[in-house]
C-alpha positions as CSV (number, residue, x, y, z in Angstrom):
1,M,29.6,-34.4,-92.7
2,T,26.2,-32.1,-91.7
3,L,27.0,-30.2,-88.5
4,A,24.2,-29.0,-86.1
5,S,23.7,-25.5,-86.2
6,L,25.6,-23.1,-83.8
7,T,23.2,-22.0,-80.9
8,Q,22.8,-18.2,-80.8
9,S,23.9,-17.5,-78.0
10,R,26.9,-16.2,-75.5
11,L,29.2,-18.7,-74.0
12,L,32.4,-18.4,-71.8
13,T,33.9,-21.3,-70.7
14,T,37.5,-20.1,-70.4
15,A,38.6,-17.0,-69.9
16,I,38.9,-14.8,-73.4
17,P,41.4,-15.7,-75.1
18,G,41.8,-19.5,-73.5
19,P,44.3,-21.6,-73.4
20,R,44.3,-23.0,-77.2
21,S,43.8,-19.6,-78.2
22,I,46.7,-18.8,-77.1
23,A,48.8,-21.4,-78.2
24,L,48.1,-20.6,-81.5
25,H,48.9,-17.4,-81.1
26,A,52.2,-18.3,-79.8
27,E,52.4,-20.6,-83.1
28,R,51.4,-17.7,-85.2
29,E,53.7,-15.3,-83.7
30,K,56.8,-17.6,-84.4
31,Q,55.3,-18.1,-88.4
32,V,53.5,-14.9,-89.5
33,T,54.5,-11.2,-89.9
34,S,54.2,-8.9,-87.2
35,G,52.9,-6.2,-89.2
36,F,49.8,-8.3,-89.0
37,G,47.4,-7.2,-86.1
38,V,44.7,-8.4,-84.6
39,A,42.0,-6.8,-82.9
40,L,40.7,-9.8,-80.1
41,P,43.8,-12.8,-80.2
42,I,41.5,-15.7,-80.4
43,F,41.4,-18.7,-83.0
44,I,37.8,-19.2,-84.1
45,D,36.5,-23.1,-84.7
46,R,33.0,-22.3,-86.4
47,A,30.9,-19.5,-87.3
48,E,27.1,-19.1,-87.9
49,G,24.4,-16.2,-87.9
50,A,26.1,-14.0,-85.6
51,I,28.3,-16.2,-83.1
52,L,31.9,-16.9,-83.3
53,E,33.2,-20.4,-81.6
54,D,36.5,-20.0,-80.6
55,V,38.7,-23.1,-80.6
56,D,38.7,-23.3,-76.7
57,G,34.8,-23.2,-77.0
58,N,33.6,-19.9,-76.5
59,R,30.7,-18.6,-78.1
60,I,31.6,-14.9,-78.8
61,I,28.6,-12.1,-80.0
62,D,29.7,-11.0,-83.0
63,F,29.7,-7.5,-83.6
64,A,32.1,-7.1,-86.3
65,S,31.2,-9.3,-88.9
66,G,34.7,-9.2,-90.3
67,I,34.6,-5.3,-90.7
68,A,31.1,-5.5,-92.8
69,V,32.4,-8.9,-94.7
70,T,29.7,-11.4,-93.2
71,S,26.7,-9.2,-92.8
72,V,24.3,-12.3,-94.4
73,G,26.1,-14.4,-91.8
74,A,29.7,-16.3,-91.7
75,S,27.9,-19.5,-92.8
76,N,24.6,-18.3,-94.7
77,P,23.0,-21.8,-96.8
78,K,22.5,-19.4,-99.7
79,V,26.1,-18.5,-100.2
80,Q,26.9,-21.8,-99.6
81,A,24.9,-23.5,-101.8
82,H,25.8,-21.8,-104.8
83,V,29.9,-21.6,-103.8
84,S,29.3,-26.2,-103.3
85,E,27.6,-26.3,-106.7
86,Q,30.8,-24.3,-108.2
87,L,33.6,-25.5,-106.2
88,A,32.4,-28.9,-107.9
89,R,32.5,-27.6,-111.7
90,F,36.1,-25.4,-111.6
91,T,37.2,-22.8,-109.4
92,H,39.1,-20.4,-111.9
93,T,40.2,-20.3,-115.5
94,C,40.8,-16.5,-114.9
95,F,37.4,-14.0,-117.2
96,M,40.0,-12.8,-119.0
97,V,41.3,-16.2,-120.5
98,T,37.7,-18.0,-121.1
99,E,34.3,-16.7,-119.9
100,Y,31.7,-18.2,-117.1
101,D,28.6,-16.7,-117.1
102,S,28.6,-15.9,-112.5
103,F,30.7,-13.3,-113.9
104,T,28.2,-12.6,-115.8
105,A,25.3,-12.5,-113.9
106,V,26.9,-10.6,-111.1
107,C,27.2,-8.0,-113.3
108,R,24.1,-8.0,-114.2
109,W,22.9,-8.1,-111.0
110,L,24.8,-4.6,-110.1
111,N,24.1,-3.2,-113.0
112,E,20.2,-2.9,-111.7
113,H,20.7,-2.2,-108.5
114,T,23.1,0.5,-108.0
115,P,21.5,3.9,-107.9
116,G,21.2,5.9,-110.9
117,D,18.5,5.7,-114.0
118,F,21.3,5.5,-116.6
119,E,22.3,2.5,-118.4
120,K,25.6,1.3,-116.5
121,R,28.7,-1.4,-116.8
122,T,30.5,-3.5,-114.0
123,A,33.7,-4.8,-114.0
124,L,34.6,-7.2,-111.1
125,F,38.0,-7.4,-109.1
126,S,38.9,-9.0,-105.9
127,T,39.7,-5.9,-102.9
128,G,38.2,-2.9,-102.0
129,A,41.4,-0.8,-102.9
130,E,41.8,-2.7,-105.7
131,A,38.1,-1.2,-107.2
132,I,39.1,2.1,-106.2
133,E,42.1,2.4,-108.0
134,N,40.4,1.0,-111.0
135,A,37.4,3.4,-110.6
136,V,40.1,5.8,-110.6
137,K,41.7,5.0,-113.7
138,V,38.2,4.6,-115.9
139,A,37.9,8.1,-114.7
140,R,41.0,9.2,-115.6
141,S,41.0,7.5,-119.0
142,A,37.2,8.5,-119.6
143,T,38.1,12.2,-118.5
144,G,41.9,13.0,-119.8
145,R,42.3,14.6,-116.8
146,Q,44.8,13.3,-113.5
147,R,43.7,14.8,-110.5
148,V,42.0,13.0,-107.3
149,L,40.1,14.8,-104.9
150,V,38.9,13.0,-101.6
151,F,37.8,13.9,-97.9
152,D,39.1,14.2,-94.2
153,D,39.1,11.2,-92.4
154,A,38.2,9.5,-95.6
155,Y,39.7,5.8,-96.3
156,H,39.9,4.1,-99.5
157,G,42.4,1.3,-99.1
158,R,46.2,0.1,-98.2
159,S,47.5,-0.2,-101.8
160,L,49.9,3.2,-102.2
161,L,47.3,5.3,-104.1
162,T,44.4,4.2,-101.7
163,M,47.2,5.0,-99.2
164,A,47.4,8.6,-100.8
165,M,43.9,8.8,-100.6
166,T,43.0,7.9,-96.8
167,A,43.7,10.0,-94.4
168,K,44.3,8.5,-91.3
169,E,48.5,8.0,-91.1
170,N,49.0,5.5,-88.4
171,P,48.3,2.8,-88.9
172,Y,47.9,2.7,-92.7
173,K,50.4,5.2,-94.0
174,L,53.1,5.1,-91.7
175,N,56.9,4.5,-93.2
176,F,55.1,3.4,-96.0
177,G,55.4,7.2,-98.4
178,P,56.7,8.2,-100.7
179,F,52.9,8.4,-102.4
180,P,51.4,9.0,-105.4
181,A,50.8,12.8,-105.7
182,E,47.6,14.4,-107.6
183,V,45.5,13.6,-104.4
184,I,43.8,16.6,-102.5
185,R,42.3,16.7,-100.1
186,A,38.9,18.6,-99.1
187,P,36.8,19.2,-95.6
188,F,34.0,16.7,-95.0
189,A,30.8,18.0,-93.2
190,A,31.0,16.2,-90.4
191,P,28.9,17.7,-88.2
192,L,30.1,16.8,-84.2
193,R,33.6,18.5,-84.9
194,W,32.3,21.3,-87.3
195,P,34.1,24.1,-85.6
196,T,31.0,26.7,-86.4
197,G,28.4,24.5,-85.4
198,A,26.6,21.4,-86.9
199,H,24.2,23.7,-88.8
200,N,27.1,25.1,-90.9
201,A,28.7,22.5,-91.8
202,T,27.0,21.7,-95.0
203,A,27.2,25.3,-96.3
204,D,31.2,25.5,-95.0
205,A,32.4,22.5,-96.8
206,L,30.5,23.1,-100.0
207,A,31.9,26.1,-100.0
208,A,35.6,25.4,-99.2
209,L,35.2,22.0,-101.2
210,E,34.3,25.4,-104.2
211,R,37.8,27.2,-103.1
212,I,39.9,24.2,-103.5
213,L,38.7,23.3,-107.0
214,E,39.2,27.3,-107.8
215,E,42.5,27.3,-107.1
216,N,43.7,24.0,-108.7
217,G,41.7,24.0,-111.0
218,P,38.7,22.3,-111.4
219,E,39.1,21.5,-115.2
220,T,42.0,19.4,-114.1
221,F,40.3,16.8,-111.4
222,A,39.1,14.3,-112.7
223,A,37.1,11.8,-110.1
224,M,35.8,13.3,-106.3
225,V,36.0,9.8,-104.6
226,V,33.9,10.0,-101.0
227,E,31.9,7.9,-99.0
228,P,28.4,8.3,-97.9
229,I,29.2,7.2,-94.5
230,Q,32.8,7.4,-93.6
231,G,33.6,3.9,-91.8
232,E,37.9,3.9,-91.1
233,G,36.8,7.5,-89.9
234,G,34.8,7.3,-87.7
235,F,31.0,5.8,-89.1
236,I,30.5,9.9,-89.8
237,V,27.0,10.2,-90.9
238,P,27.5,14.0,-92.8
239,S,25.5,16.9,-92.4
240,P,22.5,16.8,-94.8
241,G,22.7,18.3,-98.4
242,F,26.4,17.6,-98.6
243,L,26.4,15.0,-100.9
244,P,23.9,16.3,-103.3
245,G,26.2,19.4,-103.0
246,L,28.9,16.7,-104.3
247,R,26.5,15.2,-106.7
248,D,26.1,18.8,-107.9
249,I,29.5,20.1,-108.0
250,A,31.0,16.9,-109.5
251,T,28.0,17.6,-112.6
252,K,29.4,21.6,-112.8
253,Y,32.7,20.9,-113.5
254,G,32.3,17.4,-115.3
255,I,34.2,15.7,-112.5
256,V,33.4,12.2,-111.8
257,L,31.4,11.1,-108.5
258,V,32.5,8.0,-107.1
259,L,30.7,6.5,-104.1
260,D,32.4,4.3,-102.1
261,E,30.5,1.6,-101.2
262,I,33.0,-1.0,-100.0
263,Q,31.6,-0.6,-95.7
264,A,28.0,1.2,-96.2
265,G,26.6,-0.8,-99.3
266,M,24.7,-4.2,-99.3
267,G,21.9,-3.7,-97.2
268,R,24.2,-2.0,-93.9
269,T,22.3,0.6,-93.6
270,G,18.9,-0.6,-93.7
271,A,19.2,0.8,-97.5
272,L,20.3,-1.6,-100.9
273,F,23.0,1.4,-100.7
274,A,23.8,4.3,-97.9
275,S,23.1,6.4,-100.7
276,N,19.9,5.4,-101.6
277,D,19.2,7.6,-98.6
278,E,20.5,10.7,-99.8
279,N,18.5,10.0,-103.5
280,I,21.5,10.6,-105.2
281,A,24.0,8.0,-107.6
282,G,27.6,8.1,-108.4
283,D,28.6,8.3,-111.8
284,I,30.8,5.0,-110.3
285,T,29.6,3.1,-107.2
286,V,32.1,1.1,-105.7
287,T,30.9,-2.2,-104.1
288,A,33.0,-5.1,-101.9
289,K,33.2,-5.9,-98.4
290,A,29.6,-8.1,-97.9
291,L,28.9,-8.1,-102.0
292,A,30.4,-12.3,-101.5
293,G,29.5,-13.1,-98.1
294,G,32.8,-13.9,-97.2
295,L,34.6,-14.3,-100.3
296,P,36.8,-11.5,-102.3
297,L,35.1,-10.3,-104.4
298,S,34.4,-6.2,-105.4
299,A,32.9,-4.1,-108.6
300,I,32.9,-0.9,-109.8
301,T,29.2,-0.1,-111.6
302,G,29.0,3.0,-113.5
303,R,27.6,4.9,-116.2
304,I,28.9,3.1,-119.8
305,E,30.5,6.3,-121.7
306,L,32.9,5.8,-118.7
307,M,33.2,2.4,-118.4
308,N,33.7,1.9,-121.8
309,A,36.0,4.6,-122.3
310,V,38.4,1.9,-121.6
311,H,41.0,0.4,-124.2
312,A,40.0,-3.8,-124.1
313,G,42.8,-4.7,-122.1
314,G,43.2,-2.1,-119.9
315,L,40.7,-3.3,-116.7
316,G,41.6,-6.9,-115.6
317,G,43.3,-8.9,-112.9
318,T,44.3,-12.3,-112.3
319,Y,42.0,-13.5,-109.9
320,A,39.1,-10.9,-111.1
321,G,35.6,-11.9,-110.5
322,N,36.7,-15.3,-109.5
323,P,33.9,-17.9,-109.7
324,L,33.9,-19.2,-106.8
325,A,33.5,-15.4,-105.3
326,C,30.6,-14.8,-107.9
327,A,28.9,-17.9,-107.0
328,A,28.8,-16.3,-103.0
329,A,27.4,-13.3,-104.8
330,L,24.6,-15.0,-106.4
331,G,23.6,-16.4,-103.1
332,V,24.0,-13.0,-101.1
333,F,21.4,-11.6,-103.5
334,E,19.4,-14.3,-103.2
335,A,19.6,-13.8,-99.6
336,F,18.4,-10.3,-100.3
337,E,15.4,-10.7,-102.4
338,D,12.2,-11.1,-99.7
339,G,13.6,-7.7,-98.1
340,S,14.1,-9.3,-94.2
341,L,18.1,-8.4,-94.5
342,I,17.2,-4.8,-95.1
343,E,14.3,-4.9,-92.4
344,N,16.5,-6.2,-90.2
345,A,19.1,-3.5,-90.8
346,L,16.1,-1.2,-89.4
347,R,15.8,-3.3,-86.5
348,I,18.4,-3.3,-85.2
349,E,19.7,0.6,-85.4
350,T,15.8,0.8,-83.8
351,T,16.9,-1.2,-80.8
352,A,20.6,-0.2,-80.6
353,R,19.6,3.3,-80.3
354,G,17.1,2.6,-77.5
355,I,19.7,0.9,-75.5
356,L,22.6,3.3,-76.4
357,E,21.4,6.9,-76.8
358,P,20.7,7.6,-72.9
359,L,24.2,6.8,-72.5
360,R,25.0,10.6,-74.0
361,S,23.2,12.1,-71.0
362,T,24.2,9.5,-68.5
363,T,27.6,9.5,-68.7
364,G,30.5,12.2,-69.2
365,I,32.0,10.0,-71.9
366,V,29.6,9.6,-74.7
367,A,30.4,12.2,-77.3
368,D,27.4,10.8,-80.3
369,V,25.8,8.2,-81.1
370,R,25.6,7.6,-84.4
371,G,24.9,6.0,-88.0
372,R,22.8,4.3,-89.6
373,G,20.9,0.6,-89.7
374,A,23.5,-2.2,-88.8
375,M,26.4,0.9,-89.3
376,L,26.6,2.2,-86.0
377,A,29.1,4.4,-83.6
378,V,29.7,5.1,-80.1
379,E,32.1,7.9,-80.0
380,F,34.0,8.9,-76.7
381,A,35.3,12.2,-75.5
382,D,35.8,13.9,-72.3
383,A,32.5,16.2,-72.0
384,G,32.4,19.8,-72.8
385,T,35.6,20.3,-74.9
386,L,35.1,16.7,-76.9
387,V,38.8,15.8,-76.8
388,P,39.2,12.5,-77.6
389,R,39.4,9.4,-75.7
390,A,40.7,6.8,-77.5
391,D,42.1,5.4,-73.9
392,L,37.9,4.8,-73.1
393,A,37.6,3.2,-76.8
394,K,40.3,0.7,-75.7
395,A,39.1,-0.3,-72.4
396,I,35.3,0.0,-73.4
397,A,36.7,-2.5,-76.2
398,D,39.0,-4.9,-74.1
399,L,36.3,-5.4,-71.5
400,C,33.5,-6.3,-74.0
401,H,36.1,-8.9,-75.6
402,R,36.7,-11.0,-72.0
403,S,32.5,-10.9,-71.5
404,G,32.6,-12.5,-75.1
405,L,31.5,-9.3,-77.2
406,L,33.1,-8.5,-80.4
407,V,33.9,-4.7,-81.2
408,L,35.6,-2.5,-83.1
409,V,37.6,0.2,-82.7
410,C,37.7,2.6,-85.2
411,G,38.0,6.8,-85.8
412,T,40.6,9.1,-86.9
413,F,41.6,9.3,-83.3
414,S,41.2,6.1,-82.3
415,N,38.0,7.0,-80.6
416,V,34.6,5.3,-81.6
417,L,33.1,1.6,-81.4
418,R,32.4,0.7,-84.0
419,L,28.8,-1.7,-84.5
420,L,28.5,-4.3,-87.4
421,P,26.6,-7.1,-86.6
422,P,25.3,-9.7,-88.9
423,L,21.9,-8.9,-91.0
424,V,20.9,-12.0,-89.5
425,I,21.8,-11.6,-86.0
426,D,18.6,-12.4,-83.8
427,Q,16.5,-9.9,-81.7
428,D,17.2,-11.6,-77.8
429,L,21.6,-12.3,-79.0
430,L,21.3,-8.3,-80.4
431,E,19.7,-7.2,-77.1
432,D,22.2,-9.4,-75.3
433,G,25.0,-7.8,-76.9
434,L,23.8,-4.6,-76.7
435,I,23.0,-4.6,-72.7
436,L,26.6,-5.6,-72.2
437,L,28.2,-3.0,-74.1
438,R,26.0,-0.5,-72.4
439,D,26.8,-1.6,-69.0
440,V,30.3,-1.9,-70.1
441,I,30.2,1.6,-71.5
442,S,28.5,2.8,-67.7
443,Q,31.2,1.2,-65.4
444,V,34.2,2.3,-67.1
445,S,32.1,6.0,-66.9
446,E,32.2,5.9,-63.1
447,A,35.7,4.4,-63.3
448,V,37.2,7.8,-64.8
449,D,34.5,9.9,-62.4
450,I,36.4,8.7,-59.2
451,E,39.7,7.8,-61.5
452,Q,39.9,4.4,-61.3
453,L,40.0,3.7,-65.6
454,E,43.1,1.6,-64.9
455,T,42.0,-0.7,-62.1
456,V,38.8,-1.4,-64.0
457,A,40.9,-1.8,-67.2
458,T,42.4,-5.0,-66.0
């Protein structure tokens, strides 16, 4: 059955959530653990482009992309075609049992396209956390060292090791310890809140890192793991020179530099990888999320001498590089071939900055508008003091949701709205969503001025 194209415009036929979503959510609560949260309790019937259509017929503008997963759209025809063809042939064999060429083809593309002018090898897995753990395994195997260095405000996953590597306590780490040892944290050069000013952030952070390495013994560190742009921490773009400084320090001490491109990679920032903007290469680059357009696939791609240091059978997984997911990734790669998605990411940034940046001066609640490409954020804090305002971020997100715009809250202090529209979003729909967001922020700012935030939020 061929479905008609989903109209790319916002439409509200009921309140959000509508009656059918409310009923389905009530059933969910009877059947699904309460340990799973939800940003917006609506049930989706169809998705196409940058529109989510729920079971009540509401069309919601998608500024989330499944947390940066459906960058090429939630029903991209190239992805669908590759997956449909593979589905007709077989769904699984396990690459460690019998092989299939799509696994090799995905590895070949990543070897050719991830930053770094050196010979590479790639391993495929299922989730981002799984890939991060395997990157650490490779680094430890290759170096014979144990320790892992990570950074303030980092997010690397929900497994025990990646929780230890993640900075934010609630909800990710709360009540789940103890965590693996040998994880050491260093400052991240975050410009907005650097104690001695943004102009000092890079030099101060790199100096602090050198002190931490000296105190703990640089020869004990297997890996230094960093997000080129931090995701859950608040879409924090590091100060200029910080990432090249990390590259130099890692090289100096023989530490494997692992770039976590799980959220920032695959065209999201207006370059194929966020590290392209800094003109650096990791010894290992980790990809996931948008890699397979909605199917579970992750990868680590690194120097041949590192990747081949692991003994045969030391890497793997039953579902690692599942053939349907590999087929989906080949569709994603095809979608990037003409360069239009990269151009779209840059167009999204230009449009968003034009609409949102004036809020820094016209309101007293917008502390920062930041990001690159289609990985953008608005941070809310009290003017002057920069005291984080999680209540404002929540109120604004709730109002956007009721008006048919899906946005996500993030940040160490839960005071940041992150904007992750699909790279295929058309200009009219993008502007509709951004203008709606701008107007909601202005409305909430006025309510704060007259102390009526609770009234506006309800």
